[in-house]
N, C-alpha and C positions, 0 to 999 in steps of 0.2 A: 491554534492547527487542531485539527480534528479528523476523525475517520471520514467525516462527509466531503471534506476537502479532498482525500485520497480519492475517493469514490469519483468526484468531479474530475479530476486529473486523469485518472484512468480511463473514463468514459471519452475524454477529450482525446487520447491516444487512439483509442478506437476510431474516433470519427475521422482521424486523419488518413485513413487507409485509402479513400478516394483521392486525396492531395497526391499521395505518392504514385498511385496508377495513373493519374493524369500526368504527372512529371515525367515517368517513363515514356509515356505515349507521346508526350511533347517533344522530348529528346529524340525520339525515332522520327517524328514528322519533321523535325528541322535539321536532319542528317547532313544537308548539304553545308551548313555551316562549320561542322568539324571533319576532321580525318577519322577513319574508322576505330583508330587507337583513342582519340579524345573523345569520342561518342561512347565507346565502352567504358573509359574512366569515369565519365559523368553518370552512366547507368549504375557503375559499381559504388559511387559515391551515394547516390539515392538509396540503394540497397544497405548500405552501412548505416546511413541516417535512419532508416526505418528499423534497421535491427536495434539500433541505439535507444530509440523511444521504446520498442517492445521490452527491451531489457529495464529501462526505467519503469515501465507498466509493473512489471515482476517485482522489481525492487520497494516500491512506495508504500505498499501496505505493511510489510515489516518495519519500515521506517517509521511510520506512524504509531505501530504499536511501542517502538522503541521509545519515542518522545513522551507517550504516556507514561510509561514506566519511569522515565527519568525525571519527569516532573515530581514524582512523589519522592525523589531523593535529591532534589536541587539544593537541600540546604547543605549537602555536602560539596565542599569547594570545587574538587575536580568536575564532578558532574555539572554545577553551576557554570564551569567555564566551556564545557564543551556543547551544552544544551542550545544555547543561542546560535553557535556555529553550523550545527545540524538543522535548527530551524531555518537558518539563512539559506543552506545548500536546497531545502525542500521549497522555500520561496523562489529561489532561482529555477528550480526544475518547472515549476508551476509557469513562470514567467516566459520560459523558454517554450513549452508546451503551447501556452495561449497564443503566442506568435504563429506556431504552425496552424492552430485553430482558425486565426485569422485568415490565413491564406486559403484555408479550405472555404471559409465562407466567401471569400472573394471570388474563388472558383465557381460557388454556387451562384453568386448574383450576375458574374459576368460571362459564365459559359466557357466551353472550350474553345470557342472561336478565337477569342483574343490571345493574342502572345504575351502580352505585357504581365499577366500574373506569373506566367513562367519565368519571364527575364527577372521581375522583380523578387520572385523566390529565390532565385539563385544568386542575384546580386545581393540581397539583405538578409537572407536567412542561411542559405546553403552554405557559402564560401566561409562566412565568419562563425557560423552557428554549429557546424560540425565538431570544431574543437571546442566549444562551449559546452555541447553536449557531454564529450567526453570528461570535460573538467568537473562539470555538476556530479556525474556519475562516480567519478573518483573520489570526490569529496564525500559523498554519501556513503561510499563503502567505508573509506578511512575512519570517517568519524564514527560510523555505526559499530566498526570493529573495536574501536576504542571504548565506546560504551559498554558494548557486550562484555568485553573483558573484565567490566567491572560488575558484573552478574545482574544487568539491567534487563536482560531478555526475560528473565523468569521472576521479575521483582514483584513483590505482593503489594497490592494496592491498599496499605494500611497505613495510619498516622505512625511516625516514628515516635517512639515514648519521650526522647529528649525535646520533641516539639510539643507535644501534649503529654505532660507526666501524669501517672495515674493520681486520682484524689483519694480523700478520707473525708470522714464525717468531722475531724477535727479542724477548727478554723486557723488559718494561718496567721490572722490578724486578730488582736484582742478586741478592737473595736470595729463597729460597721457604721458607716458613715451615711447619714441621709435615707435610711431606709426603715425608720420607725413606722410610717404608715403602712408600707407593704408588708413589713414583719406581722403587723397586727392584722392585715388582711389575711396573709397566708394562715396564720394560726387561727383565726375565725373559720376559715374554709376546711382547717384540719380538725373542727369541732373542740379545740383545746379550751378548756374552762378558763374563764378570766380571772376567778378568784379561788373557788374549791370545786371538788367534784360534785357537791350537793347543790351549788349554785353555777351549774354549767350553762354556758351560753351556746345555744345552737347556731351552727354557721348557716349562712345564707345561701347553702348550696341548693341547687334547682332540683326539688325532690323527685321532679319527673325522670331525673338522670340516675337517681339511686334505686335500687330494688327495696321492697317492703320487706320489714323484719319477718323472720319465720324461724322455725326449729328453736324452740327456747331452751338454753342451756344455762341452768341456775338461774341467776337473776338478770343474766345477760341475753341478749338475743343474736341471731347470726343474719347475715344478708347474703343474697344469692349472687351479688357481683361486688367486685371491688372499685371504690372510687378512685379515680385517677386526676390529680390536679397538675398540669404542667406550668412551669415557670419559662417563658420564652423571651429571648432577647439575642441581640448580635453578640459574637465573641467579645469576651474582655468587659462586658457590662456589669459583671457581678452576681450572675445567676449562682455559680458554686459558692461563693462565699455566703451568699443570702440563704442557701439551703443548708451550709454548715452551721450559721449561726442559729438556725431554727432548731436543727437538730441538737444542739448545745443548750438551748434555753431549758431552764430548769422546769418550767411549766409543761414543756413537751415531753420532757424525760419522765415526768410524773405520769402524764396522761397515757402514754404508750408503754406497754410492757415490752416491747421490743422494738428497738430502731436498727434498722440494717441498711448499710450505705453498699451501693455497688456502683463502680465506675464503669460505665458501659463502653464509652468511646464509640469506634466506628466498626465494632466487631460484635454484633448483636448474635452471639451463639448461644442458643437456649440451654444447651447442656452445661457450657461454662458457667453462664449466669445463675443456673438453678443450683449447680455445685457451690457457687459463691454465696447463695442466700442461705443453703443448709449450713456451710460452714459458718456463717456469722451468727447463728443460733448457739447460744450457751452450750457447750458440752457436746455438739453435735459434730460429726465427720461425715463426709461424703464418701462412702466405701465402695461405689459401684460407677460402671460407665454407663449402664444401663437407663435410658432417659426415662422410661416408664417406672422403674424403682427409685429413680431420684425423684421425680414428681409425686410418687405415693408418699415417699419419706418426707418431703417438704411440706405436702398437705397436712401430715400427721402432726409436723412440728409447730406450724402456726395455726392450728385447729382452734385451740382454745385460748388465744392470746390477741389482744388487741395491739397490732404492730403497725409500724410505719416502715415502708420500704422507699428509699431514695435511690433513684436510677439517673445516675449524674451523667450529663454530656451524652444523650442520645441523639443518634442520626437516623437518616431515613432508611438505612438497610434494615432496621426493625420492622418495616412495614412490607419487606420484599416478599414474594411468593403470595402476592395478594392479601398481604396482612396475617397469612398463617404463622410466621414466627412470633408475632405479637401475642397471638391468640394461644399459642402453644406455651408460650412463657407463662401467661395467665391462668392457665388450666387448672393449677394446684389452689387456685384462690377463689374457686367457684362458690363455696360457701364458708364464710369467714365471720370471725366474730364481729359485730358492729362496731363501727368507729375505725375499723382498720383502713388505712390509705397507703395508695402510692404517690410519691411526689417525685415528676420527672422535670430535668432542667434539660432545655434544647434550644439551638438556635434556628431549628428548622420548623417553620409554620405546619408544614405537610405532616410533620410527627405529631404535632400539636393536635390537629384535626383527627389524625388516625387513631389516637390513644384516649383522648380528653373524654370525662364523663360529666365535667362541669366546665364553667368559662375559665379560660387559662389566665395567668397572671402575667400580663406584659411589662418587663422590667425595662425602662428608659434610662438614659443617662442621669448623672447627679445634677441637682441644680447648681446655679452658679455660686451661691454662698456656701453651702456646704462642701461643694467640689474645690473652692480655693482653699478651705481648711485641709481637706485631703491632700491636696497637692502638695501643700507646705509641708506635710507631714513626709511625704515622699521624698521631697527635696532636702529638708533640713533635718528629718528625724523627729520633729515635733511641729506643733501647729503655729510655732512661731516664725516670721519672715526673716529673723535674725537682725531686725532692725535696720537692713540695708533698703532704703528707699528706690534706690535705682534698680536693684535686682527685684523688688517687688512690682515695679513698674514693668519690667521686662517679663517677669512671670505671668502678670496679668494679661499682658497682650499675647503671651503663648496660649493662655488657658483656652481660648474659644476653638483652637485647633484640634482640641482633645475631645470636644462635643460629649463631655460628662463622663467619659469613659474611665472607669478606675485602671484599668489595665494600661491604658495610654498614658494617664497621669504616673503610673509606676515607671514606665519606659522612659519618658522625658526626665521624670525625678532623678532616675538613676545616671543619665546623662549629665544633667545640670549639676549634680552634687560632686561630680568628678572634678569640677573647677569652678568655685564659687566667685568668678570675677566676671564683670560685665561683658568683655570682649568674647568670652567663650558663649554666655548666655545670647549674645546677639547673633553669633552665628548660627546657634540652633533656631533662634527666633526667624531669622531670613531664608533658612532652609525648608524645604518640603519635607513633612514626615517620612514619606518614602526613600528620601535621599540620605537620611540618617542611617548609619550602621546600628544593626539591632541584634540582640541575643535571640537565641531559638525560642524562648518563652515570652518574648515580648509581645506587643500589640499586633504588628504587622504579620509575624508568623503565626499567631494565633487566629487571625482573620483570614489569613491564606488556606487554612484548613477547611473553611467555607467553600473556598473557590476549588480546592481540590477535589470536594467530593460532588462538584458538577459534572453531568455528562461530558464528554468531550465536545460534543457539539455546542453546548452551552460556554465552554470556557472561552472559546475564541472570540464569540459573541460579546461576552461581558468584558474581557480584557481590553477588547478594541475601544470600549467607553473610556479608556484611559485618556484617549486623545482629546476628549471634551473638558472643557474646565468644569472646576467644582461649581455645584450649585446650577449645572446647566439643565434646562427644563427639557426633557424629552418627550417626544411625540412617538407613540407607539408605531403608527403608520410610516412615518418618515425614518425612524431607525431601522426598521423592517427592510425599507428599500436599500438603505446603505449596507445592510448585512448581505442583502441579496447581491449586490453589485460587487462586494468584496469577495464573493464567492464562499460565504459562511453558511449558506442554507442549502440543504440537501433537498433534492427533488424526490417528490413521494407520489408516483403515480400521477393521476390527473389532478391532484390537488394543486391549485395555483401556488407558487412557490412564495409569493408575498403572503399569503395565508399562513404557510408554514413559518415564516418570519415572525407573523403575529403570536403563532403558537410558543415560539421560542421566548418572545418578549414576556408572554403571560407566565410561563414557567419561571423566569427569573422574578417577576413579581411575587410569584406564589413562595418563593424561597427568600423573599426580602432584600434581593439585590437592588430591587427598584421600590421607592415608595411613591404612593400617589399624592399628589398635592394639587387639588381642584381638579383640572381636567388633564394635567400632565404628571409627569414621573420625575423624580430627582433621585441620585444615589448619595447614600449616606457619606459624609466627608470621610470617615475611617475606611469605608469600603472602597471608596475612590482612591485614596492612598494606596490601598492594598491593590488597586487593580493597576495603578502606575509603577508599583514594584514589580508584579508579574509581567509587565509588558515593557521594562525600561529600556530594552534594546530596540522595541518596535514604534513606541509611541511617544510623542514628546509635544509639549505646548510652547510656544514662543509669546513670553509676556513682554519682554523689554529687550533692548539692544544686547545686553549682556548674555542673554540666553542663546544668542546665534553660536556661541563658542562652545556650548553645552551639548548640542544636538549630536545624537550617536551617530557614527560614521554610516552604519547600514540602516538607518531609520526607515520605517516603512509609512508611517501615518504622522502626519504634521496639522496642527492648529495654530493659526497665528490670529492672536487677539488683536484689536485695533488700538494698539498703543501709538502714541505720538513722537516715542522717543527713536525710531527707526523709520527709513524711507525705503525708496524703491530699490536703492543700492543693495541694501542688506536683504531685500525680497530676491533680487537677482542672484545673490549668493547662493540661494537654495539650489541652483542648478547642479551644484557639485554632489548633490544627495541623488544619485542615479537610481537607486533602487526603491525611491519613493512611490508609493502607490496611493496615497491619499493625502489630499492638501484642502484644508478648510482655511482659506483666507478671509477674515472678517475686517480686515484694513482696507479702506478705498485707497486705490491706487494711483488716483489724481490724473492728469492729462497724458502721462506717458504708460497708461496702463495696458495699451495694446502692445507696447514693447516687452513688458514684463510678461504678459501672457504669451507672446511669440517666443521668448526665450523659454518659459517653462515648456512650452508644447514642443519645442524642439529638442531640449535637453533631457527631460524628464518623461521618457517614453514609455515607461512601464505603469504609468498612472492610470487608475481604475476609477477613483472618485475625485473630482474636482468641484468645489463650491467656493465662490468667491463673491465679495460682495457687490463689486461692479466692475465693468470693463467698457472702453468706448468702442471696442470692435471684438469680434471674434476673428483672431487671426487664420490666414490661410494655412499655418502650421499645424492647425488643430487636427488636421487629416493625419498626421504623424502618430497620434496616439491610438495604437492598435487595439491597447488594452481596454480603452475608455468605457466604462459601463454607465457612469453617473455624472452629469454636468448641471449644475445650479448656478444661477445668476440671481442674487437674492434682491438686487434694488434695480430701479429704474434705470436704464442705459439708454443712449442716443441712438446706437445702431439700429438700422432698419432691416438689415438682411444679414445672412451668415453665407459664407463662401461655399463654393461648390465641393471643396474638399472635405467638407463636413459629412457628405455622404459617403465618404470611405469609413466611417465609424461603424463598422459592421457588428461589433460587440454593444453598441450603445443602447441601453435599456431605458433611461429616463434622461429627458431633457427639460429642465425646469426653469423658466425665465419668466416667472408669472407677472412681472412690471414692465416686461420689455414689449413694445408694440412692433412685432416685425410685420412688415406689408405682404411678405411672401415667402416661400419656401424655394429652395434650390430645384431644378427640373427633375433631378435624380434622387430626390428625397426618399423615395420607394426602396431604394437599395438599402435602407437602415432596416435590415430584416429581424433585428432583435429589439427593435422599439416597442416599448410597453406602454410609455406615458410621456405626453408631449403638453406642457402647460406654458402659455403665453398669456399675456394681457387680455382677458375676456374669452380666451380659447383654452379648452382642455380636451385631451384626447387620451383615454385609457384603455389599452386594448384589452377585450375579453370581458369587459364590464357590461352588463345588461342594461344599465340605466340609460335613458334617452340623454343624447347630446344635442342641445338645443343651440341655434344660431338665429338671431332676429334681424332681418333685413330692415326693420322700422329703425335701428339704430343709427341711422345716417352713416357718415364715414366709417364709423367704427364696424357697424354691421357689414357694410360692403368687403372691408378689411378682412373681416373674420371669415366670410365665405370664400373671398380669394385665397386665404390659407389653406382651404380644402383641395384645391387644384392639384398639388403634387403630394397629398397625404393619402396615398393609395392604400396604406395599410388599414384605413380606417374599416371598423367592424363594428357588430353590434346594431344599435338602434340610432338613425340620425333623424333630427327633427329641424326643419327650415321653417321658420315663422314669417309671417308678412310677405310672402313671395311676391304679393302684388306692387310691392315697393321697388322691384328690382327690375332693370331694363333686361332685354333678351341677352345682350352682351356681358351683364354682370351675372345673370344666372348661368351662361355657359362656363365662366370662370371656374364654377365648382367642378366641372368634370366628372359628374357623380358617375357616369358609365365606365370610368376606370377603378372604382372602388369595389374590387373584386370581393372582398371579404365583408362588404356591408349586408347585413341579414333584413334589416327592416328600416324603411322610410317613411315618414311622415311629412307631407307637403301641405302647410297651413296658408291658405290666402290671407285670411284676417284682414279684410280692406275696410274693416270699421275704422281704422287709424285714419286720421285726416291727411289726405295726400299733400296739402299745403305745407305740411311740416317736412317733406321731402324735397330735396334740391332736384330731383328728377320729375318730371311731368310725363307719366307714362299713359299713352293712350290704350282704349279698351282693346284694340285690335292685337296689341301688343302681349295681352294676357295670355293668349292660346300659345303663341310663340315661346313664352317665358316657361309654360308647362311642357312643352316639347323639347326644349334644351335641356331641363332638368330630368333628363331621362337615365335612370338607375341601370345598374348592371344587370346582366342577363341571369346572375346567381342570386337575386333578390328573392327572400322568401316571404316577406309581409310588405304590403303596400298600403298606406292609409291617406287619404285624402279628405281634406277640409277645405271646401272652396267656396265658402260663404260670400255672397253678393259679387262672385265673379258673373262675367257675361254669359247668357245661356249657350251651353256646350254639351256635347255628347261625350260619352266616357273614351270614345275613340280618339280624342284629342289628347289624351294622356296615356291610355292603355293600349301600348303598340305591341304588335306579336313578335316584332324582334329582340325584345328586351326582357320579356317575363315568362321564359319558359319552365323556370322552376318554381314559380310562386305557389305558396301554400295559403295565403290569407290575403283577402282584400277587403279593405274597411272604407267605406264611402260615408262621411259623416258630415252633415251641415252644408251640404251642397245646395245651397237654396236655388240655384238656377240650373241646376242638371235636369234635363229633360229625357235623356236616353242613356241606357246602358251599353248600347251599341254590341249586341251579342254577337255578331258576325266577327268580331275581333277574337271572342272565346272561340269561335269555330276554327278561326286560324290558328289560335293557339294549340288547339288540341291536334290539329294537323302537324304543325311544327314538331310538337312532342313526339307524335308517332313517327316522323320523319327521321329525327334526329335520335330517337331510341331512348328518349329520357325516362327515368325510372318513376319520377314523380308527376303524378297528374296535377292539372291546374282546377281551380284552387281548392284547398281542403277546407278554408273557413271563408264565406263571403258575409259581410254586415254592411248594410245599408241603412243609415240613421239620419233622421232629420232632413230629408230631402224633400222639401214641402211641394215642389213642381213636378217631381217624379210621377208621370202617369201611367208608364208602362216598362215592364221589364223584357219585352221583346222576345217572349218565349226562352228566356235565360235559364229559369229554373227547371231544367229538364236533364234527362240522362244524356242526351246528344252532347249538350254543351259543357255540363259538369258531371263528368264520370265518377270522379273520386271525392267529391263534395261530402264533408262531414257534418258541418254545421252552417246554418243559414239563420241569419236574424235580420229582420225587415222591421224597423220600427220608426214611428213618427213620419210615414210617408203618406198621409191621408188623401192624396189624388190617384192613388194607384188604382187601375182599373185592370183586375186580375182577369186573365182570358180563361174561358171556358175549357174544361176538359184536360188541362195539363197535368202531368204526374211528376211529383218530385222525384230526384234520384234515388235509386234504392239503396246507395251508400250512405244515405243521410242517417247521422246520429242525433243531431240534436237541431231542434227548429224552434225558432221564436216569431210570432207574428203580432206585432203590437202597433195599434193605431195605424193600421196600414191599408186603409180603405175598405171597400165593400168586398169581403172574400167569399160571400155566400155562394156565389156560382161554383167555386172550386171546391168546396167542402160537402160531401166527403169524398169526392173523386180524387183530389189532390193527394189523400193519405191512405191510397189503395196499395201501394208499392213499397211501404217504408218498413220493411222486414227487419231493418237495421237500427230504426229509431228508439233511443233510451230514453229521451228528453223532449218533451212537446210542452211549449207555453203559448196560450192564445190569449191576448189581453187587448181589451177594448176593440174587439172585432164586431164591427158593425155588420148587421144582417145575418150573423150566424145563428141559425135558429135550431138546428138539430146535427146530431151525429148518430147513424145508426150502431147499435150495440155489437154488430158482428165484426165491426172493423177492430175493436179492442182484443177479440180473440184470434183474429186470423192475421190481417196487415200488420197490427200493432203488437204483436205477441211478445216482443222483445221490450216493450216501453216499461220504464221503471219509475219515470217521474212525470207527473201530469199536473199543470197549473192553468186554470181557467179564472180568469178575472175580469171584471166589468164587462160582461157581454149580456146586455139587458135584453135581447131578443131571444137567447137560447132557453128552449123548453125541454129539451131531452138531450141526453148523451147515452141512452140505451140501457139506463137503469144501474142499481148499485151492483148487482151480479156481474155486470159486463166490465167493471173496471176493478173488480174485487182482487186480481191478482198483482194489480199496480203497487208497488211498495210505499210510494209518496204521491199522495194526491191532495192538491189544495183548491178549493173553489170558494170564490168570495165575490160579493156584489153582482151575483148573476139572479135578480129578484123573480124571474118568471121559471127558475130551474127548480121543481118541487122535489128532484131528487137529491137536491145538494145536500141536504141536513142528513139523510141516510147514508149517503156515500162518504161524508165525513165521519160519522159517527162509527161506521164500518171500518173506515181506514185506521183510526184511533185504536 
């Protein structure tokens, strides 16, 4: 639970205003159905319902603050008992609101004309949900009041000392296990001599991170900054114990004149810490509360001593205020004696990066052989296994669960030595670590501190991961989609919500809650146990048949592993968990899968996320899941269609059935107004992504099937590419119904007829090609049109560029249209007329590109002010047969012009450049017949020019001299052998 969830709920309440206005209006319009008193009674009910939701809006922010405070004190029994109940009430409030929002979207989709939303609203929401709303509000009020009486409204978000006791430099254990090498490493980094002071071993510290010695004091030197060495690792791995044994080592005590131990914990108060450092100096007292006086005193106390300061258990509040807290604390150590050091222990990689001056020491779990000896010590009080082979066998089986963690070994060791009998040990062996009752200083409470220090928006994301089994390989993109569907990700302006989910994931990675393994991520087993503990009322994993009796009654998220010892009857029993929001079912359901799915969709109507291995059908009852945002079917399934009721899933964001070969989508599929991603076999649609989505008609039946899927996917936006359109018949092309894709911005039609037609089961005649182009007509909102019609029969642009469907076009690209003979400029005249008639604000087009049209001989007066009044960029390349007409002038709006291997342009230069006052870029490449350009053009018509490229123009002899182009910022002239001015121009330009 987090503040972002509260914001989402409140915004949802505000969105329902239209729904209530519509309900009141609908009651009035249907007044003939009721008497006057009945109508007034209905109007009163609607007002009361709206008032109740507004009250909920005002209540929820305070409730979330209360939950935040309560989580810091959940180790108290009474708080731990009430907190799940309060969270449950908030979940119910969110579910209730989400149902209202669904009706709001239904109204948006179906409009006011239909009475069915109104009738459904009263039948399924109003009559039953009015009392439900009161019940939720009363529960929130009652539980909040009880927690407030415990002082949780003003709770300080700090670690309780009973959970994280204060540490000192004295070791609790006389012996440290398995740390000889790391001890040696750390002492080397601390510059502790290996034998004596005379034969001192220098540490392998990166000298670039240390200041050079200066200000000689006797035989010693001073340094201008203090070296900081972090020891980093997860909670309970032994960082503090390692630091204690280092401080207690005789060589370390001999090397440093002063060793100071400070237990920082989560309160990095500079004044407090400075006082503690002073008071740790022999015979010194902190006699003032003035920070300046304290820091000056500290600077004097440590000035002539080689010291070691250990800052144990630092958290990232040390880096708050843009790192100023840490910098302020370090201020007294600006010029200290050489060899002085700070040793930091932390579980936060962020702290490590923020304070270190050398590479950190990363502490991992103990190795197996050493860990077994330590474990035996924790259990039996010695490294003997008590000579009981059965207990030793059970102990060795338990050991892998602990992942080398010394604190985990102590936790389990305490539990095991309570009863040195095999039955007791087997109970512990068969239990999950998170299920075992633990003391406040055991491993899970210790790890829970890491969780508590997360921001609220990350807590709910991480705790949700407890629903996945251990060692699950997470993909960032996939998990972010699930978090969004669950409502855990807060919108931030125009940033795509999936991107924000990715940011959340990366934050958890930097805090070591996820570890990268190749291209995926895992959660450390002990952190997974901790996640299961903090979410034990919400998340559950079904591993075998016996687990069905352990499911929490108000469980929200379930994961079903593919066990063989339960069947569909067990899966049907899940229907009793009516508050379920998430169901991951990895077990294949067999021939009766449709029945199981039907029961789930009928009974579990609060579901937001469903991921199942397979199903032989998508049942009609799927339409009852008003809250559903994410539906995944991970394996190939036999069904070829989905029911029309599917189109009522107005909240659905992602439908992923990557191995399912649907042959079509329901006619009302466009009603899925929240749909962001659709993945089917060979077909992927992602809303808002700019990469081109390609469909290839040359793939036979598969290609035709995919193009057919476009028919009812009218949400399609971005860039759509259809390749090998020459393989389509007119009727097949018409099935795409491109004209209805009102969100489509860019369309590429690629003829690609080089493919062998004999490989296709349709024999398409040449006269059909133009008909195919005409039925692939894009929507009137299209911004960019790209045509690649190689080896198509001779045609004019008028065959595809029709005035009634491109009024908003900004860019036209005509590439590799080998048989194109005319661009049919009258079409552009018509378009300009239509634009003016309909008062469109965008003139056509902004960008015209004609590339590789080998037979194109004329532009038919196209490149003029009359036809292209708002054109900004023109490229004409690889059209060698063009016959440029004499005397035409490019439009004055033009900003970029490229003429490349485009016929004999000598008649039109310089006259065609006379009007280009807006031109900033001019490229003339392989322009045959171009002989000269008068110098006055650069100073008058082309005064705005910033970039000039002239390449491979063999007949060019003059462009007006170096002085004429001197003001142009970038000039590049090459392979113009007869242009004597080129060298002087290039030298001046450099």
